[in-house]
N, C-alpha and C positions, 0 to 999 in steps of 0.2 A: 504494500500500500504506500502510495506517495505521500510524504509529509507535506501538508499544504504550505508550510513555511518555505519550502524549497521548490515548490511547484512553479514551472515556467510555461505551462500549457497556454498556447495562444500568443506567447510573447515572441517578438521578432528581435533576434540578437545579431548584431553586426560586429564581427571580430576581425580586425586587421592582422595580417601576418599569421593566418590560420591554416596554412597548409602543412606545417610541421611544428615540432617542439611544443612549447607552452601554448601557443595560439591554437594549434590543432586540438590539443587536449582540452582546452576551454570549450571549443566548439563541440567536441564530442560529449563532454559532460553536460553542457547546456541542452544539447539535443536529447540526451537521456532524460532530462527533466521536462521535456515536452516543448522546448523552444524550436522555432524555425530559425535556422542559422544561415548566415551569409558567410561563405568561405571566400577569403580575399588575400591575394599576394600579387607579386608582380607578374608571374607567369600564368597565362590563361590555361594552358594545358594541365598544369599541376592543380590549379583551382578546380577544374572540371573533374579531374581524377578523384580528388578528396571528396568533393560534393557527391560524386557518383558512389563512392564507397559508403558514405553516410546514408544515402538514399537506399542503397542495397540492404542496409540494416533496418530499414523501415522508418528512418528519420526524414524530416523535411529540411532540405538544404538547396541553396542555389550558389552558383559560382560567379563572382564579379571581380575580374582582375583589376588591380590598382597599384600604382606606385605612390606611396603616401607622401612623397616629397613633391608631388605634382598637384597643384590646386585643381586643375581641370579634371584630373582623374579622380580626385576625392569627390568632387561635385557629381561626377558621373556615378560613382559608387553609391552615394546617397540617393540620387535620382532613380537609379535602377532598382535599388532596394524598395523604395516607396512605390515605384511602378508595379513591382511584383507583389508586394505584401501590404502596401498601404501605410506603413508606419515603421518606426524604429523604437522599440521599448528599452533595449539594452545596447549600449555601445562599449566595446572593449578596444582600447587603443594599445595594441600589443606590438605592432611592427616597429622595428628600430634598426639602426645600423651602427657599426663601429668598425670603420675600415682600417684603422691604424692602431698600433700599440706603441707605447713609449711616453716619455715625459712631455708635459705641456709645452716646454720650451722648444721642443722639436716639431711641434704641430704646425703644419702649413695652413695658410688662410683657406685654401681649398678644402682641406680635410675638416677644419673647424666648421666651415659653412655647411658641408655635407651632413655632418653629425647634427648640427643645430637645426638645419632646415628639415631634415627627415624626422628627427626625434621630438623636436619642440614645435617648430612652426607648423609641421604637418598635423600634429595633435591639436594645436590652436585652431587651425583651419577647420578640421573635421568636427571638433566639438561645437564650433560656432555654426556649422551647417546643420547639425543634428539637434541641438538643444532647443531651438525655438519650437520645433514640432512636438517635442516632449512637453514643453510648457503649455502648448495648446490643449493637450490632453490632461494636464495636471499631474503627471507622474513620469518617472523615468529613472534609470540608473546608468551611471557611467563609471567605468573602471579604467584607470590609466596604469600602465606597467612602468613602475619606477625601478629602483635597484638599490641594494645596499651600497653600491658604488656612489650613490648620490647622498649617502649619509656620512661616509667617512672618506678620508683621502686615499689616493691610489697613485702609485708612480707609473703604472702602465696603461690604465684606461681612465685617466683623470678627466679628459674632456668628455668622454661618454658619461662619466659620473656627474659632471656639471649639467649635462643635458637631462639626466634623470632626476637631479635635484630640482631642476626647473619644472619638470613634469609634476613632481610632488607639490610644488608651490602652485602650479596651475590648478591642480585638483582642489586645493584649499580655497583658492579664489573663486573658482567656478561654483564650489559648494555654497559659498556665501552669496554669490550673485543669483543663483538659480534655486536655492533652497525654498524660498517663498512660493515657488511654482510647483513644489512637490518633487523636485529632482534631487537625487543624491549623487554625489561625486566623490569617489575615493581612489586611492592608489595603492598598489601592492609593490613592495620592495623585496624581490626574491634575492636569496643568496645564490650560491653556485648550484645550478640545475643542469642535469645531464641532457644537453641539447647540442645541436650543431654549432650554435652560437658560442658555446663554451668548450668546444672540442679540443682546443689547444691545451686546456687543463685536464679535461676528462679522459684524454687519450694517453696521458703521461702517468704511469703507475706511481712514480715517486711523488708527484704533485698531488695525485689523488689521495695517497696515504697521508700526506702532510695536511691536506685540507680536512680530511675526515678526523684526524686526531685533534684538531683545534675546534671541532664542532661538537657541542654537547651530545647531540643525537648520534654522533659517530657515523654519519653517512652524508652523501651529497643528495641534493633534492631531485625529485622526479617531476616531470611536467604535470602529472596529476595532482601533486601537492599544491601547486599554484592554481590549478583548475578548480579544485574544491573551494578554495578561498574566493575565486572569482564568482562562482555560483552563489556562494553565501552573500557576497556584496551586491549581487544583482537581484536578490529575492527578498521576500518579506522577513526572512530570518534576520536581516540586518536593517530593518526598517527605521531604526533610530540612530544609525551610524552614517555620518557624512563628513567630508573634509579630512579624513584620516589617512595616514600612511601606515599600512599594516605590513610589518616585517615578517617574512617567511624564509628563514635562513637556518633552520635547525639549531638556532641559538648561537650562531657564530659571533654576532655583534655584541653579545652580552659578556663575552670573555675578555 
């Protein structure tokens, strides 16, 4: 029996970066709770494949490719979703990029702009496109994917961390602005999760062991660990939570 606190039946959930990793897991878990999910990433064929796999399991899904750093593609994503299903009840901004590793002093202008445009400006654009429709209906939930890199300093992905700190700040401000319209906005700050995004670490046995040893739960995260939290933040189970940064890192940042 489905717990009504977590029921997403009839809800339309748009999840960016949802063809793999955390984004795909969020789409899968929301679909299991009854949501109609929009699968989106840059490659159309991959979007279609993932949406097809979900539909084969009996879920409702559509594929709409989009590069989140392109404003016109974001508008098309929103328009096509509303054309297909009439509304957007849940927005999850998961897509992000980090093309370089190293200290901020070595960051080129081009790399800085790419990170900020994709991770921050794209999220700013997309939320501004979606939130007015939610406000008209008097309800909605938005989840932004931040990172523990946005909470503490880092010598190798510092600029990515700056972008993720900005997303957390954006969530707080949007929560204040749109709360009176019945919309909740929160962000999730994952620790190290086993995805392609983190494969430089998760494919190195020595670094894995070191990371596990400094995490109280003694393991790295799985995409579903973040997906469960995203479902919680998108349903009635979290009806009185907004503007928060929820850390999901196995306890790494408390040590």
